[in-house]
C-alpha positions as CSV (number, residue, x, y, z in Angstrom):
1,M,72.8,17.0,90.8
2,R,70.1,14.4,91.2
3,Q,70.2,11.5,88.8
4,R,66.9,10.6,87.1
5,L,65.8,7.2,88.1
6,S,65.0,4.8,85.4
7,S,61.5,4.4,86.8
8,E,60.7,8.2,86.3
9,P,58.9,9.1,83.1
10,D,60.9,10.9,80.4
11,R,59.2,14.3,80.2
12,Y,61.2,15.2,77.1
13,R,60.7,12.0,75.2
14,G,59.2,12.6,71.8
15,R,60.1,16.3,71.7
16,R,62.9,18.0,69.8
17,R,64.5,21.0,71.3
18,V,65.5,23.8,68.8
19,P,69.1,24.6,69.5
20,T,69.8,28.2,70.4
21,P,71.6,30.0,67.6
22,P,75.0,31.3,68.3
23,R,75.1,34.9,69.6
24,S,77.0,36.0,66.3
25,R,74.2,34.7,64.1
26,Y,71.5,36.3,66.3
27,A,73.1,39.7,66.0
28,A,73.3,39.3,62.1
29,V,69.6,38.6,62.0
30,V,68.7,41.6,64.1
31,T,71.0,43.8,62.1
32,T,69.5,42.7,58.8
33,A,66.0,43.5,60.0
34,F,66.8,46.9,61.0
35,V,68.6,47.6,57.8
36,G,65.6,46.3,55.8
37,A,63.2,48.5,57.7
38,G,65.4,51.5,57.0
39,I,65.5,50.8,53.3
40,V,61.6,50.5,53.2
41,A,61.3,53.7,55.2
42,L,63.6,55.5,52.7
43,G,61.7,54.2,49.7
44,A,58.4,55.3,51.2
45,S,59.6,58.7,51.9
46,A,60.6,59.1,48.3
47,L,57.0,58.4,47.0
48,P,54.5,61.2,46.8
49,D,51.8,61.2,49.6
50,A,48.5,62.8,49.0
51,K,48.3,64.3,52.5
52,D,51.7,65.9,52.0
53,V,50.5,67.8,48.8
54,S,50.4,71.5,49.4
55,P,46.7,72.8,50.1
56,T,47.4,75.7,47.7
57,V,48.0,73.3,44.9
58,L,44.8,71.3,45.6
59,D,42.8,74.6,45.7
60,E,44.3,75.6,42.3
61,L,43.5,72.2,40.7
62,K,39.9,72.5,42.1
63,Q,39.6,76.1,40.8
64,A,40.9,75.0,37.4
65,S,38.3,72.2,37.3
66,V,35.5,74.6,38.2
67,T,36.6,77.2,35.6
68,S,36.8,74.6,32.9
69,Q,33.3,73.4,33.7
70,D,32.0,77.0,33.7
71,V,33.6,77.7,30.3
72,A,32.1,74.6,28.9
73,A,28.6,75.5,30.3
74,R,28.7,79.0,28.9
75,A,29.8,77.8,25.5
76,D,26.9,75.3,25.6
77,N,24.5,78.0,26.6
78,A,25.8,80.4,23.9
79,E,25.4,77.8,21.3
80,R,21.9,76.9,22.4
81,A,20.9,80.6,22.5
82,S,22.3,81.0,18.9
83,R,20.3,77.9,17.7
84,D,17.1,79.2,19.4
85,S,17.8,82.7,17.8
86,R,18.1,81.2,14.4
87,T,15.0,79.2,14.9
88,K,13.0,82.2,16.0
89,V,14.1,84.3,13.1
90,A,13.2,81.5,10.8
91,A,9.8,81.0,12.3
92,E,8.8,84.7,12.9
93,P,9.9,86.8,9.9
94,E,8.9,90.5,9.7
95,V,5.3,90.6,8.6
96,W,3.6,93.6,6.9
97,M,0.1,93.4,5.7
98,L,-2.8,95.3,4.1
99,P,-5.1,96.8,6.6
100,L,-8.2,95.9,4.5
101,Q,-9.3,93.9,1.5
102,G,-11.5,95.0,-1.4
103,Y,-11.3,98.8,-0.8
104,D,-11.1,101.8,-3.3
105,F,-7.8,103.6,-2.9
106,N,-8.7,107.3,-2.6
107,S,-7.0,110.6,-1.7
108,P,-3.3,109.7,-1.7
109,Y,-0.6,111.3,0.5
110,G,0.2,114.9,-0.5
111,M,-1.4,118.4,-0.9
112,R,-5.2,118.5,-0.9
113,W,-7.2,121.6,-0.8
114,G,-4.2,123.7,0.1
115,K,-3.2,121.4,3.0
116,L,-1.0,118.4,3.3
117,H,-3.0,115.2,3.5
118,T,-0.8,113.1,5.7
119,G,-2.1,109.7,4.9
120,V,-4.1,107.6,2.5
121,D,-7.9,107.0,2.4
122,L,-9.3,103.5,1.8
123,V,-13.0,103.5,1.0
124,V,-15.1,100.5,2.2
125,P,-18.7,100.1,3.7
126,E,-19.1,101.3,7.3
127,G,-18.5,98.5,9.9
128,T,-15.9,96.7,7.8
129,P,-13.1,95.4,10.2
130,Y,-9.6,96.5,9.7
131,V,-6.4,95.1,11.0
132,A,-2.8,96.0,12.1
133,V,-0.3,96.3,9.2
134,H,2.5,95.4,11.5
135,D,3.4,94.1,15.1
136,G,3.4,96.7,17.8
137,L,2.0,98.3,20.9
138,V,-1.3,100.2,21.0
139,T,-0.4,103.6,22.4
140,K,-3.7,105.3,21.6
141,A,-7.2,103.8,21.4
142,G,-10.0,106.4,21.7
143,W,-11.1,109.9,20.4
144,F,-8.3,111.6,18.7
145,G,-9.5,115.0,17.5
146,G,-10.1,115.3,13.8
147,Y,-9.2,111.6,13.4
148,G,-12.4,110.7,15.4
149,Y,-12.1,107.3,17.0
150,A,-8.6,106.2,16.2
151,V,-6.0,103.6,17.0
152,I,-2.2,104.4,17.1
153,V,0.2,101.4,17.0
154,Q,3.9,101.9,17.7
155,H,5.8,99.2,15.7
156,T,8.8,97.3,16.8
157,D,11.0,99.3,14.3
158,G,10.0,102.6,16.0
159,S,7.6,103.7,13.3
160,E,3.9,104.4,14.0
161,A,0.6,103.8,12.3
162,I,-2.6,105.9,12.8
163,Y,-5.9,104.3,11.9
164,G,-8.6,107.1,11.8
165,H,-12.3,107.6,11.6
166,S,-13.4,104.3,13.1
167,S,-16.9,103.6,14.1
168,A,-15.9,101.2,16.8
169,L,-12.5,100.1,18.5
170,S,-11.5,96.5,19.2
171,V,-8.3,97.1,21.3
172,K,-7.2,99.0,24.3
173,E,-4.1,101.2,25.1
174,G,-1.2,99.1,26.2
175,Q,-2.2,96.1,24.2
176,Q,0.3,94.2,22.1
177,V,-0.9,93.3,18.6
178,K,0.4,91.3,15.7
179,A,0.1,92.0,12.0
180,G,-3.4,90.9,11.0
181,D,-5.0,91.5,14.5
182,Q,-8.3,93.4,14.2
183,L,-8.1,96.9,15.6
184,G,-11.5,98.3,15.0
185,L,-14.4,98.9,12.5
186,V,-14.4,101.5,9.6
187,G,-16.6,104.6,10.0
188,Q,-16.7,108.3,9.4
189,T,-16.1,109.8,12.9
190,G,-14.1,113.1,13.3
191,H,-13.4,115.2,10.2
192,A,-14.3,112.7,7.6
193,Y,-16.2,113.1,4.3
194,G,-17.8,109.7,3.7
195,T,-17.0,106.3,5.3
196,H,-13.3,105.2,4.9
197,L,-10.2,104.2,6.8
198,H,-7.5,106.9,7.1
199,L,-4.1,105.1,7.3
200,E,-1.1,107.3,8.3
201,L,2.5,106.3,8.9
202,H,5.0,108.3,10.9
203,V,8.8,107.7,11.0
204,K,10.8,109.5,13.7
205,G,7.7,111.5,14.6
206,A,7.0,112.9,11.1
207,P,4.4,111.7,8.6
208,I,5.6,110.0,5.4
209,D,4.0,108.7,2.3
210,P,2.7,105.1,3.2
211,V,2.9,103.9,-0.5
212,P,6.7,103.7,-1.0
213,Y,7.3,102.8,2.6
214,L,5.0,99.8,2.5
215,Q,6.3,98.8,-1.0
216,D,9.8,98.4,0.5
217,R,8.2,95.9,2.9
218,G,6.3,93.8,0.3
219,V,3.0,95.6,0.5
220,D,1.5,97.6,-2.4
221,I,-1.3,99.4,-0.9
222,K,-2.4,100.9,-4.2
223,L,-2.7,97.7,-6.0
224,Q,-3.9,95.8,-2.9
225,V,-1.0,93.3,-3.1
226,E,0.9,92.0,-0.1
227,A,3.8,89.6,0.4
228,I,3.3,88.1,3.9
229,Y,7.0,87.2,4.0
230,P,8.7,89.9,2.0
231,D,12.3,88.2,2.2
232,A,10.9,85.1,0.6
233,A,9.1,87.1,-2.0
234,A,12.1,89.0,-3.0
235,S,14.2,85.9,-3.4
């Protein structure tokens, strides 16, 4: 072994060498590290991991969320529809009106000259406008035999009104009308004796007396009195 000369520089001067641990201590350190890693691994395996959740469970959770949202949406739509329905009923009550103003009530419903007079006659000057007594659909607007030029309106409740002996018509078949809309002008066409409006009401296809029927709806055609909103008038 060569001895270091005193003139050679000391390469290790100023440096500290870390002593090598004994083999027994080294083994203990390594063993502790492996044991710690194992404990961590065991702990991690005990915790739930999202990617390990069954896809069926995830699908069921998603479906439950969608169903809950759908139920809430349908409940909201139902409530909105109910509010809209209540608002519409309050804003648009059933309206029944007189077909004319300032007329003479003549020839009531009943037997006349040995035959059934199936309506009432309201006498006014020729050319006087008349209006619909109730909302409905115009099913006839034109010549109608003994009624002359006539308008037939089928109401929303299934009843029908016939307006006869017109001198002119203001509506067409298939047209929707509201109570108070002009239908035509009074005349004496067809089998008419003098100028007048013949008003006839049918329920289930058969003529009825217009007087009590209209009275039940807030209109007294004999006294020329009408309640635009019969429910409010009754209360």
